[in-house]
Residue frames relative to the residue before (quaternion, step in Angstrom):
aa qw qx qy qz dx dy dz
M 1.0000 0.0000 0.0000 0.0000 0.00 0.00 0.00
K 0.4478 -0.7003 0.4736 0.2913 3.50 -0.88 0.87
K 0.6395 -0.5331 0.3895 0.3939 3.55 -1.30 0.51
G 0.6749 0.5317 -0.3184 0.4006 3.51 0.85 -0.88
T 0.6479 0.5231 -0.3100 0.4589 3.44 1.11 -0.87
L 0.6528 0.5225 -0.3178 0.4470 3.55 0.96 -0.89
L 0.6566 0.5031 -0.3132 0.4665 3.56 0.99 -0.86
A 0.6206 0.5325 -0.3570 0.4515 3.60 1.02 -0.64
L 0.6602 0.5169 -0.3045 0.4519 3.57 0.94 -0.94
L 0.6416 0.5312 -0.3132 0.4561 3.57 1.00 -0.79
C 0.6825 0.4796 -0.2877 0.4706 3.54 0.93 -0.86
A 0.6409 0.5151 -0.3370 0.4586 3.53 1.06 -0.67
G 0.6411 0.5218 -0.3236 0.4604 3.55 1.07 -0.81
A 0.6476 0.5233 -0.3304 0.4445 3.58 1.00 -0.79
A 0.6245 0.5565 -0.3019 0.4573 3.47 1.15 -0.91
L 0.6555 0.4998 -0.3126 0.4721 3.61 0.99 -0.92
C 0.6582 0.4988 -0.3376 0.4516 3.65 0.82 -0.88
A 0.6413 0.5405 -0.3138 0.4451 3.56 1.00 -0.81
G 0.6445 0.5210 -0.3031 0.4705 3.51 1.08 -0.82
I 0.6735 0.5013 -0.3067 0.4483 3.53 0.91 -0.96
Y 0.6264 0.5245 -0.3302 0.4727 3.61 1.07 -0.88
A 0.6398 0.5441 -0.3453 0.4187 3.62 0.95 -0.78
L 0.6892 0.4891 -0.2752 0.4583 3.58 1.18 -0.69
L 0.5510 0.6098 -0.3912 0.4140 3.56 1.20 -0.40
P 0.5062 -0.6287 0.4844 0.3374 3.69 -1.10 0.72
R 0.2858 -0.7779 0.5475 0.1163 3.43 -1.00 0.88
T 0.3287 -0.7185 0.5749 0.2126 3.60 -1.04 0.69
V 0.1458 -0.7952 0.5855 0.0603 3.57 -0.63 1.18
D 0.4638 -0.6849 0.4873 0.2799 3.55 -0.79 0.99
A 0.3552 -0.7402 0.5331 0.2043 3.58 -0.74 1.10
P 0.5231 -0.6385 0.4422 0.3509 3.56 -1.01 0.69
A 0.5953 -0.5842 0.4110 0.3680 3.56 -1.09 0.71
P 0.5022 -0.6660 0.4518 0.3163 3.63 -0.87 0.87
T 0.4748 -0.6649 0.5036 0.2808 3.49 -1.08 0.76
P 0.4023 -0.7327 0.4670 0.2883 3.65 -0.50 0.92
E 0.4921 -0.6631 0.4771 0.3011 3.47 -1.03 0.84
P 0.5262 -0.6321 0.4519 0.3454 3.61 -0.95 0.73
T 0.2467 -0.7771 0.5625 0.1375 3.56 -0.94 0.93
D 0.4409 -0.6863 0.5090 0.2747 3.53 -0.86 0.96
I 0.3906 -0.7050 0.5436 0.2343 3.50 -1.19 0.68
L 0.3422 -0.7210 0.5458 0.2551 3.60 -0.84 0.80
V 0.2182 -0.8071 0.5362 0.1159 3.52 -0.47 1.13
L 0.7901 -0.1185 0.1716 0.5764 3.63 0.82 -1.12
S 0.0205 -0.7669 0.6414 -0.0044 3.53 -1.15 0.74
I 0.0441 0.7876 -0.6074 0.0935 3.59 -0.49 1.25
P 0.3181 -0.7427 0.5475 0.2178 3.65 -0.43 1.09
P 0.6119 -0.5865 0.3909 0.3589 3.58 -1.04 0.70
D 0.6769 0.4957 -0.3135 0.4447 3.60 0.94 -0.83
D 0.6247 0.5264 -0.3585 0.4519 3.67 1.18 -0.22
I 0.6221 0.5561 -0.3419 0.4322 3.66 1.20 -0.26
A 0.2174 -0.7826 0.5792 0.0687 3.53 -0.83 1.24
S 0.8007 -0.0343 0.0424 0.5966 3.62 1.05 -0.63
L 0.1836 -0.7623 0.6127 0.0985 3.49 -1.36 0.48
R 0.0069 -0.7931 0.6083 -0.0322 3.58 -0.93 0.82
W 0.1644 0.7646 -0.6108 0.1236 3.60 -0.88 0.93
N 0.5115 -0.6420 0.5033 0.2701 3.48 -1.39 0.25
Y 0.1412 0.7643 -0.6245 0.0776 3.58 -1.06 0.77
A 0.8668 -0.0530 -0.0003 0.4959 3.54 -0.91 1.07
L 0.6997 -0.5099 0.2382 0.4401 3.55 0.87 1.10
R 0.6683 0.3887 -0.3435 0.5332 3.57 1.12 0.52
T 0.4501 -0.6814 0.5145 0.2614 3.56 -1.34 0.49
M 0.2390 -0.7449 0.6087 0.1319 3.50 -0.91 1.02
Y 0.0308 0.8060 -0.5876 0.0643 3.55 -0.89 0.97
F 0.0211 0.7839 -0.6175 0.0618 3.55 -0.83 1.12
L 0.1879 -0.7953 0.5761 0.0147 3.49 -1.01 1.09
R 0.2888 -0.7478 0.5634 0.2000 3.61 -0.89 0.79
D 0.0933 -0.7494 0.6555 0.0076 3.50 -1.13 0.96
G 0.7863 -0.1134 0.0323 0.6065 3.58 0.03 1.32
E 0.7962 -0.2128 0.2273 0.5188 3.52 -0.65 -1.23
T 0.6605 0.5129 -0.2817 0.4704 3.56 1.28 -0.19
W 0.2622 -0.7266 0.6200 0.1374 3.52 -1.05 0.91
Q 0.0993 -0.8095 0.5787 -0.0033 3.53 -0.99 0.99
Y 0.3217 -0.6805 0.6224 0.2146 3.47 -1.38 0.47
P 0.3061 -0.8331 0.4272 0.1723 3.60 0.09 1.35
E 0.5876 0.5956 -0.3674 0.4063 3.55 1.17 -0.61
D 0.7996 0.0530 -0.0100 0.5982 3.65 1.06 -0.65
E 0.3183 -0.7846 0.4996 0.1829 3.60 -0.35 1.15
H 0.6646 0.5396 -0.2917 0.4267 3.56 1.22 -0.37
F 0.4801 0.6788 -0.4435 0.3347 3.50 1.35 -0.17
P 0.2994 -0.7720 0.5317 0.1779 3.64 -0.79 1.05
L 0.1397 -0.8211 0.5525 0.0328 3.57 0.09 1.30
D 0.2900 -0.7254 0.5992 0.1748 3.54 -0.90 0.87
Q 0.0524 -0.8765 0.4761 0.0489 3.62 0.57 1.06
N 0.7197 0.3880 -0.2806 0.5028 3.59 1.14 -0.29
G 0.4592 0.6846 -0.4409 0.3550 3.54 1.34 0.13
P 0.6758 -0.5457 0.3340 0.3660 3.57 -1.22 0.65
R 0.6320 0.5356 -0.3625 0.4270 3.68 1.01 -0.67
F 0.7184 0.4327 -0.2699 0.4731 3.60 0.79 -0.91
Q 0.6596 0.5234 -0.3095 0.4418 3.54 1.04 -0.69
S 0.5800 0.5938 -0.3664 0.4204 3.55 1.25 -0.58
L 0.5450 0.6111 -0.3877 0.4233 3.61 1.22 -0.41
F 0.6905 0.4731 -0.2404 0.4915 3.53 0.99 -0.99
T 0.6193 0.5515 -0.3388 0.4444 3.53 1.06 -0.78
E 0.7016 0.4797 -0.2849 0.4433 3.54 0.90 -0.85
L 0.6545 0.5273 -0.2879 0.4590 3.55 1.15 -0.78
S 0.5979 0.6107 -0.3603 0.3739 3.54 1.19 -0.73
Q 0.7987 -0.0529 0.0275 0.5988 3.61 1.16 -0.48
I 0.0204 -0.7820 0.6210 -0.0500 3.49 -0.48 1.31
T 0.0362 -0.8066 0.5898 -0.0169 3.61 -0.78 1.05
A 0.2409 -0.7705 0.5812 0.1022 3.51 -1.20 0.62
G 0.4191 -0.6866 0.5351 0.2579 3.54 -1.14 0.58
R 0.8097 0.0424 -0.0043 0.5853 3.56 1.09 -0.43
Y 0.1878 -0.7608 0.6169 0.0735 3.61 -1.25 0.67
L 0.1794 -0.7589 0.6219 0.0716 3.50 -0.94 1.07
P 0.2352 -0.8386 0.4653 0.1581 3.64 -0.01 1.16
E 0.7859 0.2778 -0.1287 0.5373 3.50 1.12 -0.76
V 0.0426 0.7951 -0.5938 0.1158 3.56 -0.36 1.29
S 0.1807 -0.8274 0.5218 0.1029 3.60 -0.29 1.21
D 0.7937 0.1430 -0.0707 0.5870 3.59 1.18 -0.63
P 0.2808 -0.7950 0.5144 0.1566 3.59 -0.12 1.28
S 0.5803 0.6088 -0.3827 0.3822 3.64 1.10 -0.45
E 0.5356 0.6117 -0.4071 0.4163 3.55 1.26 -0.31
Y 0.7388 0.3731 -0.1828 0.5306 3.54 1.25 -0.54
S 0.4540 -0.7081 0.4017 0.3621 3.56 1.43 0.27
L 0.3519 0.7390 -0.5165 0.2514 3.55 1.01 0.71
D 0.5772 0.5423 -0.3756 0.4812 3.59 1.36 -0.13
A 0.7574 0.1796 -0.1356 0.6129 3.62 1.25 -0.35
P 0.0052 -0.8941 0.4473 0.0201 3.59 0.76 1.07
V 0.6212 -0.5339 0.4510 0.3546 3.45 -1.40 0.42
N 0.7673 -0.1372 0.1074 0.6171 3.56 1.08 -0.78
V 0.1582 -0.7302 0.6537 0.1206 3.52 -1.30 0.45
I 0.1144 -0.7944 0.5965 0.0084 3.55 -0.64 1.24
T 0.0916 -0.7846 0.6117 0.0442 3.52 -0.93 0.95
V 0.1002 -0.7852 0.6108 0.0179 3.62 -0.72 1.06
T 0.1273 -0.7616 0.6333 0.0515 3.50 -0.81 1.16
R 0.3056 -0.7769 0.5300 0.1485 3.54 -0.79 1.07
T 0.6585 -0.5198 0.3620 0.4064 3.55 -1.24 0.33
D 0.6495 0.4872 -0.3410 0.4738 3.68 1.15 -0.28
G 0.6059 -0.5764 0.3474 0.4243 3.62 1.29 0.01
S 0.5626 0.6021 -0.4052 0.3959 3.63 1.07 -0.29
E 0.2412 -0.7732 0.5769 0.1057 3.59 -1.19 0.62
T 0.1116 -0.7569 0.6412 0.0591 3.43 -1.18 0.74
T 0.1329 -0.8022 0.5785 0.0646 3.64 -0.78 0.97
L 0.1503 -0.7796 0.6064 0.0432 3.51 -0.90 1.06
T 0.1295 -0.7981 0.5881 0.0201 3.56 -0.59 1.21
I 0.1354 -0.8079 0.5725 0.0335 3.52 -0.59 1.18
G 0.1925 -0.8213 0.5325 0.0702 3.48 -0.62 1.24
A 0.8170 -0.2399 0.1839 0.4910 3.59 -1.16 -0.63
Q 0.5025 -0.6104 0.5310 0.3047 3.50 -1.45 0.22
N 0.4020 -0.6799 0.5405 0.2899 3.57 -0.85 0.88
P 0.4414 -0.7346 0.4529 0.2458 3.60 -0.75 1.08
V 0.6729 0.5121 -0.2659 0.4629 3.56 1.22 -0.54
T 0.7953 0.3074 -0.1400 0.5034 3.53 0.75 -1.09
Q 0.3341 -0.7600 0.4592 0.3160 3.55 1.39 -0.51
E 0.4613 0.6487 -0.4548 0.3994 3.55 1.31 0.38
Y 0.3896 -0.7047 0.5502 0.2212 3.48 -1.41 0.34
Y 0.4261 -0.6635 0.5483 0.2787 3.56 -1.12 0.70
L 0.0346 -0.7944 0.6047 -0.0448 3.51 -0.92 1.09
Q 0.0651 -0.7758 0.6270 0.0282 3.52 -1.04 0.89
I 0.2427 -0.7703 0.5808 0.1018 3.54 -0.95 1.02
S 0.5705 -0.6095 0.4262 0.3485 3.56 -1.02 0.87
G 0.7843 0.2941 -0.2418 0.4899 3.56 -0.93 0.93
D 0.7038 0.3610 -0.2397 0.5629 3.55 1.36 -0.04
A 0.3310 -0.7820 0.4990 0.1731 3.60 -0.60 1.16
G 0.6165 0.5643 -0.3570 0.4171 3.59 1.20 -0.30
V 0.3731 -0.6966 0.5767 0.2073 3.54 -1.40 0.07
Y 0.2341 -0.7644 0.5911 0.1075 3.46 -1.02 0.96
L 0.2946 -0.6948 0.6188 0.2181 3.57 -1.31 0.43
V 0.0204 0.8162 -0.5744 0.0591 3.62 -0.41 1.14
S 0.6083 -0.5615 0.4186 0.3735 3.52 -1.31 0.39
G 0.6510 -0.5570 0.3572 0.3720 3.56 -1.27 0.19
A 0.4284 0.7389 -0.4488 0.2629 3.61 1.32 -0.18
L 0.6552 0.5031 -0.3149 0.4674 3.69 0.91 -0.90
P 0.7117 0.4549 -0.2949 0.4467 3.66 0.63 -0.99
Q 0.6475 0.5133 -0.3158 0.4663 3.60 1.08 -0.74
A 0.6509 0.5175 -0.3468 0.4338 3.61 0.89 -0.78
F 0.7455 0.3928 -0.2081 0.4965 3.57 1.05 -0.78
D 0.5030 0.5988 -0.4271 0.4539 3.57 1.30 0.36
C 0.5172 0.6276 -0.4147 0.4082 3.49 0.66 1.16
G 0.2631 -0.7598 0.5823 0.1201 3.54 -1.21 0.74
L 0.7997 -0.3336 0.1951 0.4595 3.48 -1.36 -0.08
F 0.7448 0.4303 -0.2450 0.4472 3.58 0.76 -1.06
D 0.5375 0.5558 -0.4366 0.4601 3.56 1.22 0.27
L 0.7438 0.4224 -0.1903 0.4818 3.48 1.24 -0.60
I 0.4902 0.6951 -0.4155 0.3224 3.52 1.23 0.00
K 0.4054 -0.6813 0.5547 0.2524 3.53 -1.19 0.75
T 0.1809 -0.8231 0.5339 0.0685 3.52 -0.38 1.29
D 0.5789 -0.5516 0.4462 0.4018 3.61 -1.29 0.23
P 0.4407 -0.6745 0.5266 0.2712 3.51 -1.07 0.79
V 0.3353 -0.6943 0.5911 0.2369 3.59 -1.17 0.58
P 0.4337 -0.7343 0.4443 0.2744 3.59 -0.57 1.04
D 0.5356 -0.5603 0.5142 0.3671 3.60 -1.34 0.28
F 0.1319 -0.8294 0.5399 0.0573 3.64 -0.41 1.24
S 0.3500 0.7506 -0.5061 0.2408 3.66 1.19 0.27
T 0.7375 0.3654 -0.2497 0.5101 3.56 1.24 -0.37
A 0.2256 0.7989 -0.5156 0.2121 3.57 1.16 0.65
T 0.1246 -0.8076 0.5720 0.0722 3.56 -0.94 0.83
E 0.7911 0.1179 -0.0599 0.5972 3.67 1.18 -0.44
Y 0.0635 -0.7851 0.6160 0.0148 3.46 -1.15 0.77
R 0.0722 -0.7962 0.6000 0.0292 3.58 -0.95 0.81
A 0.1799 0.7570 -0.6107 0.1470 3.59 -1.02 0.97
N 0.8287 0.1236 -0.1061 0.5354 3.62 -1.03 0.78
G 0.6854 -0.5009 0.3107 0.4275 3.64 1.03 0.67
L 0.6508 0.4985 -0.3126 0.4798 3.54 1.26 0.14
T 0.2342 -0.7787 0.5651 0.1392 3.55 -1.06 0.67
Y 0.1131 -0.7756 0.6202 0.0321 3.48 -1.11 0.89
S 0.0225 -0.7996 0.6000 -0.0104 3.51 -1.05 0.64
K 0.5104 -0.6546 0.4612 0.3135 3.56 -1.29 0.35
N 0.3793 -0.7156 0.5321 0.2468 3.55 -1.01 0.78
D 0.7540 -0.3931 0.2528 0.4615 3.63 -1.23 -0.13
T 0.6943 0.4653 -0.2775 0.4738 3.57 1.19 -0.48
G 0.5607 -0.6385 0.3439 0.3995 3.56 1.37 0.08
Q 0.5259 0.6242 -0.4156 0.4014 3.56 1.25 0.28
W 0.4691 -0.6940 0.4748 0.2700 3.45 -1.03 0.90
C 0.0445 -0.8089 0.5862 -0.0119 3.59 -0.90 0.93
D 0.5445 -0.5931 0.4828 0.3447 3.56 -1.29 0.40
S 0.7284 -0.4400 0.2767 0.4464 3.60 -1.25 0.04
D 0.6479 0.5038 -0.3194 0.4737 3.64 1.28 -0.35
G 0.5469 -0.6214 0.3852 0.4080 3.61 1.34 -0.01
T 0.4917 0.6601 -0.4342 0.3659 3.60 1.26 0.21
P 0.4258 -0.7157 0.4715 0.2901 3.62 -0.60 0.95
I 0.2699 -0.7542 0.5745 0.1685 3.59 -1.12 0.76
S 0.5818 -0.6263 0.3944 0.3372 3.55 -1.16 0.52
T 0.6331 0.5524 -0.3266 0.4328 3.60 1.18 -0.48
D 0.2625 -0.7269 0.6070 0.1851 3.59 -0.81 0.91
L 0.2685 -0.8025 0.5143 0.1394 3.61 -0.04 1.29
T 0.5974 0.5630 -0.3690 0.4358 3.61 0.97 -0.73
A 0.6714 0.5043 -0.2904 0.4588 3.60 0.95 -0.90
V 0.6529 0.5018 -0.3119 0.4740 3.55 1.06 -0.83
L 0.6826 0.4841 -0.2843 0.4678 3.62 0.91 -0.83
S 0.6089 0.5767 -0.3606 0.4081 3.59 1.08 -0.61
V 0.7434 0.3683 -0.2301 0.5088 3.66 1.06 -0.54
L 0.3539 0.7444 -0.4986 0.2685 3.59 1.23 0.19
S 0.2217 0.7680 -0.5716 0.1852 3.58 -0.62 1.06
Y 0.4380 -0.6963 0.4902 0.2881 3.56 -0.81 0.99
S 0.4749 -0.6579 0.4997 0.3031 3.58 -1.11 0.69
E 0.7569 -0.2213 0.1578 0.5944 3.59 0.92 -0.95
C 0.4304 -0.6412 0.5667 0.2871 3.49 -1.36 0.38
I 0.1714 -0.8245 0.5378 0.0406 3.62 -0.77 1.09
D 0.8145 0.0591 -0.0225 0.5767 3.60 1.17 -0.35
Y 0.0977 -0.7772 0.6169 0.0762 3.58 -1.23 0.47
Y 0.7935 0.2317 -0.1939 0.5283 3.56 -1.25 0.46
A 0.2565 0.7932 -0.5190 0.1892 3.56 1.01 0.84
D 0.3074 -0.7572 0.5476 0.1794 3.67 -0.72 0.99
Y 0.7132 -0.4551 0.3016 0.4397 3.48 -1.38 0.05
Y 0.6190 0.5432 -0.3786 0.4225 3.63 0.92 -0.57
E 0.6630 0.4855 -0.3183 0.4727 3.58 0.99 -0.76
A 0.6410 0.5492 -0.3008 0.4439 3.53 1.05 -0.95
H 0.7270 0.4283 -0.2251 0.4872 3.56 0.96 -0.97
H 0.8156 0.3117 -0.1755 0.4549 3.63 0.59 -1.02
E 0.7360 0.4123 -0.2605 0.4695 3.58 0.93 -0.61
Y 0.8066 0.2722 -0.1237 0.5099 3.60 1.01 -0.88
A 0.3101 -0.7634 0.5044 0.2582 3.63 1.23 -0.32
L 0.3239 0.7644 -0.5075 0.2307 3.59 1.03 0.70
T 0.6964 0.4626 -0.3035 0.4572 3.64 1.11 -0.16
D 0.4135 0.7368 -0.4442 0.2980 3.51 1.27 0.41
G 0.6109 -0.6236 0.3266 0.3622 3.56 1.31 0.14
K 0.5503 0.5809 -0.4208 0.4273 3.62 1.22 0.16
T 0.1558 0.7975 -0.5566 0.1731 3.53 -0.33 1.20
I 0.1648 -0.7150 0.6524 0.1898 3.53 -1.31 0.21
S 0.1297 -0.7962 0.5899 0.0362 3.70 -0.97 0.80
V 0.1202 -0.7703 0.6260 0.0193 3.56 -1.16 0.80
T 0.1747 -0.7427 0.6390 0.0972 3.47 -1.02 0.99
Y 0.0914 0.8107 -0.5673 0.1119 3.63 -0.65 1.01
L 0.5160 -0.6282 0.4870 0.3194 3.53 -1.30 0.21
A 0.0115 0.7914 -0.6097 0.0427 3.49 -0.87 1.02
N 0.8043 -0.0978 -0.0088 0.5861 3.63 -0.41 1.30
G 0.7325 -0.4466 0.2426 0.4529 3.56 0.91 0.92
E 0.7137 0.3932 -0.2804 0.5073 3.61 1.09 0.04
L 0.5413 -0.6333 0.4409 0.3339 3.55 -1.19 0.58
A 0.0440 -0.7838 0.6193 -0.0126 3.53 -1.00 0.90
E 0.2088 -0.7768 0.5783 0.1360 3.52 -1.18 0.47
W 0.0860 -0.7695 0.6327 0.0103 3.56 -1.11 0.89
S 0.0198 -0.8121 0.5832 0.0058 3.58 -0.90 0.88
L 0.1789 -0.7815 0.5933 0.0724 3.50 -1.08 0.71
S 0.2903 -0.7541 0.5714 0.1435 3.55 -0.85 1.13
L 0.2164 -0.7786 0.5816 0.0931 3.55 -0.94 0.86
G 0.1902 -0.7993 0.5644 0.0799 3.50 -0.82 1.10
H 0.7357 -0.3616 0.2974 0.4895 3.57 -1.17 -0.67
D 0.7059 -0.4576 0.3480 0.4137 3.49 -1.40 0.07
Y 0.3460 -0.7300 0.5488 0.2150 3.63 -0.94 0.84
D 0.7435 -0.1396 0.0918 0.6475 3.50 1.14 -0.83
E 0.7885 -0.3487 0.2177 0.4575 3.59 -1.16 -0.36
T 0.7921 0.2991 -0.1394 0.5135 3.52 1.20 -0.52
H 0.7532 0.3457 -0.2040 0.5211 3.62 1.24 0.01
V 0.2725 -0.7329 0.6099 0.1293 3.52 -1.26 0.67
I 0.4406 -0.6693 0.5350 0.2679 3.58 -1.17 0.65
V 0.0420 0.8068 -0.5856 0.0655 3.55 -0.81 1.02
S 0.0217 0.7806 -0.6235 -0.0385 3.57 -1.26 0.22
P 0.4837 -0.6517 0.5038 0.2958 3.61 -1.00 0.89
V 0.5299 -0.6205 0.4790 0.3236 3.57 -0.98 0.89
G 0.7750 0.2824 -0.2514 0.5064 3.59 -0.84 1.05
S 0.6796 0.4703 -0.3186 0.4641 3.59 1.16 -0.18
D 0.3169 -0.7248 0.5595 0.2475 3.65 -1.13 0.45
L 0.5409 0.5983 -0.4226 0.4135 3.60 1.15 0.38
V 0.2042 -0.7949 0.5654 0.0821 3.51 -1.02 0.82
Y 0.1472 -0.8125 0.5640 -0.0038 3.59 -0.84 1.05
T 0.3083 -0.6526 0.6309 0.2846 3.49 -1.44 -0.05
L 0.1169 -0.7678 0.6288 0.0385 3.55 -1.19 0.70
D 0.5544 -0.6303 0.4332 0.3281 3.54 -0.98 0.92
K 0.5731 -0.6440 0.4046 0.3053 3.54 -0.96 1.05
T 0.6590 0.5143 -0.3395 0.4312 3.60 0.88 -0.82
T 0.6175 0.5311 -0.3421 0.4687 3.55 1.08 -0.67
V 0.6344 0.5396 -0.2998 0.4652 3.54 1.04 -0.94
D 0.6648 0.5011 -0.3081 0.4605 3.59 0.90 -0.90
A 0.6284 0.5461 -0.3038 0.4633 3.57 1.09 -0.75
L 0.6618 0.5099 -0.2899 0.4669 3.48 1.06 -0.95
L 0.7025 0.4113 -0.2589 0.5200 3.59 1.09 -0.71
L 0.4261 -0.7262 0.4446 0.3057 3.64 1.27 0.19
Q 0.3881 0.7014 -0.4965 0.3331 3.57 0.98 0.90
């Protein structure tokens, strides 16, 4: 075989192999995955390690102290703290684990983050007597996170709004309010000196047995206080400030755990244009109630 012919055959074979290789599926190396950002653990204080809490709200200092298993408001021993309620417990939930998305280790001017005029300053005293202060500065307009500085740490953390929101609360956000009974089993209703009861078909009727147009069960089912405005109210306050002793009440007889129970609500004067002052009989808490609800309760 001539040299030229052999060389031609070798070139043709090489070209064929290259063509076949080109048709084969190729495995392309995938780019390395971008690692997920890891939150920075800023602080972790177990609830059982907390002896007292102090923070700012509406130009006043809130201070709560633990005595054994009971939390107290030392400024007023009569304050009915709802210590097991979700609002108060959220404070401990947030302090149990604070994480940050970013840490700024070198901060030359804290005022750039409003740490000199903070949104809030939280002081946690532990059972061993040590204190930790959390200073919450401005909110970052881009990330919506808040700047946070911890005592003993010159750096600044960016944290979510959960911590500031939890501690954005005052006394009346933490008060233990009176529960409103379940009136679905109501059998009798009294208002304006008149008595109403259900007939055999479940319709509300007046004392003559004549059905009334108002579905009192529906009205009672949506009864809910607008806000609590006072606690440990004495007779003087109830009579002179709120007019709760003027005799205007509504009463409901209902079934509770298979037994008849009675609940009454005293109605006072107007709180504002849309609310009336009320208080459950036997309670020292004072609330407001929407005027439209009061009018419905009085069948007006």
